[in-house]
C-alpha positions as a LaTeX table, in Angstrom:
\begin{tabular}{lrrr}
\hline
Residue & $x$ (\AA) & $y$ (\AA) & $z$ (\AA) \\
\hline
Met1 & 170.40 & 137.43 & 98.22 \\
Glu2 & 167.91 & 136.35 & 95.61 \\
Tyr3 & 164.23 & 136.10 & 96.39 \\
Val4 & 162.10 & 133.61 & 94.58 \\
Thr5 & 158.48 & 134.60 & 94.24 \\
Ala6 & 156.15 & 131.66 & 94.22 \\
Val7 & 153.59 & 131.91 & 91.48 \\
Pro8 & 150.28 & 130.43 & 92.58 \\
Pro9 & 148.87 & 127.90 & 90.16 \\
Ser10 & 146.12 & 129.23 & 87.97 \\
Pro11 & 142.68 & 128.03 & 89.04 \\
Ala12 & 141.17 & 125.30 & 86.95 \\
Pro13 & 138.39 & 126.43 & 84.68 \\
Ala14 & 135.55 & 125.15 & 86.85 \\
Ala15 & 132.97 & 126.77 & 84.61 \\
Ala16 & 134.06 & 124.80 & 81.53 \\
Pro17 & 132.09 & 121.62 & 82.39 \\
Ala18 & 129.02 & 123.71 & 83.16 \\
Arg19 & 129.27 & 125.47 & 79.80 \\
Ser20 & 129.71 & 122.15 & 78.01 \\
Gly21 & 126.70 & 120.76 & 79.81 \\
Arg22 & 124.49 & 123.72 & 78.86 \\
Arg23 & 125.58 & 123.70 & 75.23 \\
Ser24 & 125.20 & 119.95 & 74.81 \\
Leu25 & 121.82 & 120.06 & 76.56 \\
Ala26 & 120.54 & 122.77 & 74.22 \\
Ala27 & 121.90 & 120.92 & 71.18 \\
Ala28 & 120.33 & 117.61 & 72.26 \\
Leu29 & 116.93 & 119.17 & 72.95 \\
Leu30 & 116.93 & 121.01 & 69.63 \\
Ser31 & 118.12 & 118.10 & 67.52 \\
Gly32 & 115.89 & 115.56 & 69.29 \\
Ala33 & 112.70 & 117.61 & 69.06 \\
Leu34 & 113.41 & 118.67 & 65.49 \\
Gly35 & 114.34 & 115.14 & 64.45 \\
Ala36 & 111.15 & 113.64 & 65.84 \\
Ala37 & 109.03 & 116.36 & 64.19 \\
Val38 & 110.72 & 115.88 & 60.80 \\
Ala39 & 110.39 & 112.09 & 60.94 \\
Leu40 & 106.70 & 112.26 & 61.89 \\
Leu41 & 105.97 & 114.85 & 59.20 \\
Ala42 & 107.82 & 112.86 & 56.54 \\
Thr43 & 105.82 & 109.69 & 57.19 \\
Arg44 & 102.61 & 111.55 & 56.37 \\
Gln45 & 103.84 & 112.61 & 52.95 \\
Thr46 & 103.89 & 110.77 & 49.62 \\
Trp47 & 106.87 & 108.42 & 49.33 \\
Ser48 & 106.12 & 106.73 & 46.02 \\
Glu49 & 103.90 & 107.16 & 42.95 \\
Gly50 & 102.92 & 104.93 & 40.05 \\
Thr51 & 100.09 & 103.70 & 37.83 \\
Ala52 & 98.01 & 100.57 & 37.67 \\
Thr53 & 96.60 & 99.20 & 34.43 \\
Val54 & 92.85 & 98.66 & 34.74 \\
Ala55 & 90.04 & 98.11 & 32.24 \\
Gly56 & 89.52 & 101.83 & 31.78 \\
Gly57 & 93.22 & 102.59 & 31.29 \\
Ala58 & 96.02 & 103.72 & 33.60 \\
Phe59 & 94.99 & 104.49 & 37.16 \\
Pro60 & 97.32 & 106.77 & 39.21 \\
Leu61 & 98.42 & 105.52 & 42.62 \\
Thr62 & 100.31 & 107.08 & 45.52 \\
Ala63 & 101.64 & 105.68 & 48.79 \\
Lys64 & 102.41 & 107.68 & 51.92 \\
Gly65 & 105.22 & 106.86 & 54.26 \\
Ser66 & 102.76 & 105.35 & 56.73 \\
Asp67 & 101.55 & 103.03 & 53.95 \\
Val68 & 105.09 & 101.86 & 53.26 \\
Thr69 & 106.25 & 101.36 & 56.85 \\
Gly70 & 105.09 & 102.44 & 60.29 \\
Val71 & 108.50 & 101.97 & 61.90 \\
Pro72 & 109.90 & 105.52 & 61.48 \\
Ala73 & 106.83 & 107.16 & 63.06 \\
Ala74 & 106.77 & 104.69 & 65.96 \\
Leu75 & 110.48 & 105.10 & 66.67 \\
Ala76 & 110.21 & 108.88 & 66.44 \\
Val77 & 107.58 & 108.82 & 69.20 \\
Val78 & 109.76 & 106.49 & 71.28 \\
Gly79 & 112.76 & 108.76 & 70.76 \\
Leu80 & 110.81 & 111.84 & 71.79 \\
Ala81 & 109.62 & 110.11 & 74.95 \\
Ala82 & 113.18 & 109.00 & 75.71 \\
Leu83 & 114.41 & 112.58 & 75.26 \\
Val84 & 111.97 & 113.76 & 77.93 \\
Ala85 & 112.73 & 110.80 & 80.20 \\
Val86 & 116.45 & 111.63 & 80.22 \\
Phe87 & 115.75 & 114.38 & 82.76 \\
Ala88 & 113.66 & 112.16 & 85.03 \\
Val89 & 116.39 & 109.62 & 85.77 \\
Arg90 & 119.97 & 109.62 & 86.96 \\
Arg91 & 123.17 & 107.59 & 86.56 \\
Ala92 & 122.46 & 104.14 & 85.11 \\
Gly93 & 118.87 & 105.03 & 84.28 \\
Arg94 & 120.00 & 108.05 & 82.29 \\
Leu95 & 122.54 & 105.92 & 80.42 \\
Ala96 & 119.84 & 103.39 & 79.52 \\
Val97 & 117.40 & 106.05 & 78.32 \\
Ala98 & 120.12 & 107.80 & 76.31 \\
Thr99 & 120.95 & 104.47 & 74.66 \\
Leu100 & 117.27 & 103.99 & 73.81 \\
Leu101 & 117.20 & 107.48 & 72.28 \\
Ala102 & 120.23 & 106.74 & 70.11 \\
Leu103 & 118.82 & 103.38 & 69.01 \\
Ser104 & 115.51 & 105.00 & 68.11 \\
Gly105 & 117.32 & 107.41 & 65.84 \\
Ala106 & 119.39 & 104.67 & 64.21 \\
Gly107 & 116.29 & 102.52 & 63.66 \\
Thr108 & 114.44 & 105.46 & 62.10 \\
Val109 & 117.28 & 106.00 & 59.64 \\
Ala110 & 117.42 & 102.31 & 58.69 \\
Ala111 & 113.65 & 101.98 & 58.24 \\
Ala112 & 113.38 & 105.17 & 56.19 \\
Leu113 & 116.20 & 104.20 & 53.85 \\
Ser114 & 114.81 & 100.69 & 53.37 \\
Gly115 & 111.43 & 102.19 & 52.49 \\
Ala116 & 112.89 & 104.60 & 49.96 \\
Phe117 & 112.81 & 101.90 & 47.24 \\
Asp118 & 109.93 & 99.80 & 48.53 \\
Ala119 & 107.16 & 99.10 & 46.02 \\
Ser120 & 105.05 & 96.63 & 48.01 \\
Ala121 & 102.54 & 99.26 & 49.18 \\
Leu122 & 101.86 & 100.40 & 45.63 \\
Asp123 & 101.71 & 96.82 & 44.37 \\
Glu124 & 98.98 & 96.06 & 46.90 \\
Lys125 & 97.03 & 99.11 & 45.78 \\
Ala126 & 97.52 & 98.14 & 42.13 \\
Ala127 & 96.20 & 94.64 & 42.86 \\
Arg128 & 93.09 & 96.06 & 44.54 \\
Ala129 & 92.51 & 98.59 & 41.73 \\
Ala130 & 92.88 & 95.98 & 38.95 \\
Gly131 & 91.07 & 93.22 & 40.81 \\
Asp132 & 94.04 & 90.95 & 40.13 \\
Thr133 & 96.33 & 89.79 & 42.93 \\
Ser134 & 99.21 & 89.42 & 40.46 \\
Ala135 & 98.99 & 93.01 & 39.21 \\
Thr136 & 101.90 & 95.33 & 39.95 \\
Val137 & 102.45 & 99.04 & 39.68 \\
Asp138 & 103.88 & 100.64 & 36.54 \\
Ala139 & 105.97 & 103.80 & 36.09 \\
Leu140 & 107.11 & 103.65 & 39.70 \\
Thr141 & 108.80 & 106.79 & 41.09 \\
His142 & 109.94 & 107.76 & 44.58 \\
Thr143 & 109.99 & 111.15 & 46.30 \\
Ala144 & 112.58 & 112.67 & 48.63 \\
Trp145 & 110.43 & 112.28 & 51.75 \\
Pro146 & 112.00 & 108.96 & 52.84 \\
Tyr147 & 115.35 & 110.74 & 52.97 \\
Ala148 & 113.78 & 113.54 & 55.00 \\
Ala149 & 112.66 & 110.90 & 57.50 \\
Ala150 & 116.22 & 109.56 & 57.54 \\
Val151 & 117.47 & 113.08 & 58.33 \\
Gly152 & 115.03 & 113.22 & 61.24 \\
Gly153 & 116.36 & 109.89 & 62.48 \\
Thr154 & 119.91 & 111.21 & 62.21 \\
Leu155 & 118.99 & 114.15 & 64.44 \\
Leu156 & 117.49 & 111.77 & 66.98 \\
Leu157 & 120.65 & 109.69 & 66.86 \\
Leu158 & 122.73 & 112.82 & 67.44 \\
Ala159 & 120.61 & 113.71 & 70.48 \\
Gly160 & 121.17 & 110.22 & 71.87 \\
Leu161 & 124.92 & 110.42 & 71.36 \\
Leu162 & 125.02 & 113.80 & 73.09 \\
Ala163 & 123.06 & 112.34 & 76.00 \\
Leu164 & 125.49 & 109.43 & 76.24 \\
Arg165 & 128.51 & 111.74 & 76.18 \\
Phe166 & 127.35 & 114.71 & 78.27 \\
Gly167 & 124.25 & 113.43 & 80.08 \\
Arg168 & 126.07 & 113.23 & 83.40 \\
Leu169 & 126.46 & 117.04 & 83.31 \\
Trp170 & 122.79 & 117.71 & 82.73 \\
Pro171 & 120.36 & 118.60 & 85.52 \\
Ala172 & 117.72 & 116.18 & 86.70 \\
Met173 & 114.19 & 116.65 & 87.97 \\
Ser174 & 113.84 & 117.64 & 91.60 \\
Gly175 & 113.96 & 114.79 & 94.07 \\
Arg176 & 111.26 & 116.37 & 96.23 \\
Tyr177 & 108.69 & 113.83 & 95.13 \\
Glu178 & 110.94 & 110.79 & 94.79 \\
Arg179 & 110.19 & 107.46 & 96.51 \\
Gly180 & 106.62 & 106.91 & 95.53 \\
Gly181 & 105.84 & 110.58 & 94.96 \\
Ala182 & 105.66 & 111.43 & 98.67 \\
Ala183 & 106.81 & 114.88 & 99.67 \\
Arg184 & 109.67 & 115.22 & 102.06 \\
Pro185 & 108.57 & 115.80 & 105.67 \\
Arg186 & 108.72 & 119.38 & 106.81 \\
Arg187 & 111.37 & 120.35 & 109.31 \\
Ala188 & 110.03 & 120.50 & 112.83 \\
Ala189 & 109.66 & 123.94 & 114.35 \\
Pro190 & 112.31 & 124.88 & 116.89 \\
Arg191 & 111.40 & 124.37 & 120.54 \\
Val192 & 110.23 & 127.52 & 122.31 \\
Asp193 & 111.64 & 128.18 & 125.76 \\
Pro194 & 109.00 & 130.21 & 127.71 \\
Asp195 & 111.70 & 131.57 & 129.98 \\
Arg196 & 113.49 & 133.26 & 127.05 \\
Pro197 & 111.67 & 136.34 & 125.71 \\
Glu198 & 113.56 & 136.23 & 122.41 \\
Asp199 & 112.18 & 132.73 & 121.71 \\
Leu200 & 108.66 & 133.98 & 122.38 \\
Trp201 & 109.07 & 136.87 & 119.92 \\
Lys202 & 110.51 & 134.57 & 117.23 \\
Ala203 & 107.60 & 132.19 & 117.64 \\
Leu204 & 105.16 & 135.08 & 117.26 \\
Asp205 & 106.98 & 136.23 & 114.12 \\
Arg206 & 106.55 & 132.74 & 112.66 \\
Gly207 & 102.81 & 132.87 & 113.37 \\
Glu208 & 102.99 & 130.26 & 116.11 \\
Asp209 & 101.35 & 130.21 & 119.52 \\
Pro210 & 104.25 & 130.06 & 122.01 \\
Thr211 & 101.85 & 129.13 & 124.82 \\
Gly212 & 100.26 & 126.20 & 122.97 \\
Ala213 & 101.22 & 122.61 & 123.64 \\
\hline
\end{tabular}
């Protein structure tokens, strides 16, 4: 007689989703925070340089990223706020905030790249320096900082995509103060039966007066 030994099915790797959630969470936090910091730093640096011809000769001019466009800095702040807000909402709210985070990153990239060859900020400075509204900047050059801002936007976009893909596995803030910020009511103390000595001792251990009303 042959005996067939049933082989129990191997348990599903229940820890795999948890590991994916932790890794994606760490990656999103790192890329989002770093991306916002890089984008904000880049907008404070010199994006373009040139000269304006004035009566005394050539006058050097520079334009920072904030002079060229304020969009990357604004979207970096929005993206950073969205990254924090991801943990304060659930379900549809988390999906909406993650979408906002991704769009902030994409907008930062687009604005930074469009400003990489923009000369309008320097032209305005050249017009003011020469006292002629038709004056333009000469010997125009651009730095690498607009592309650094685009890299920061790419990191924000990556954080948003991670939130869209794995956000359902991430933890959320405690619901203790949900619904208008009110704390959940405390559980009522168990009723003390004066005819049961064990109830009296338990009440005393809890610091209660078993004889009080």
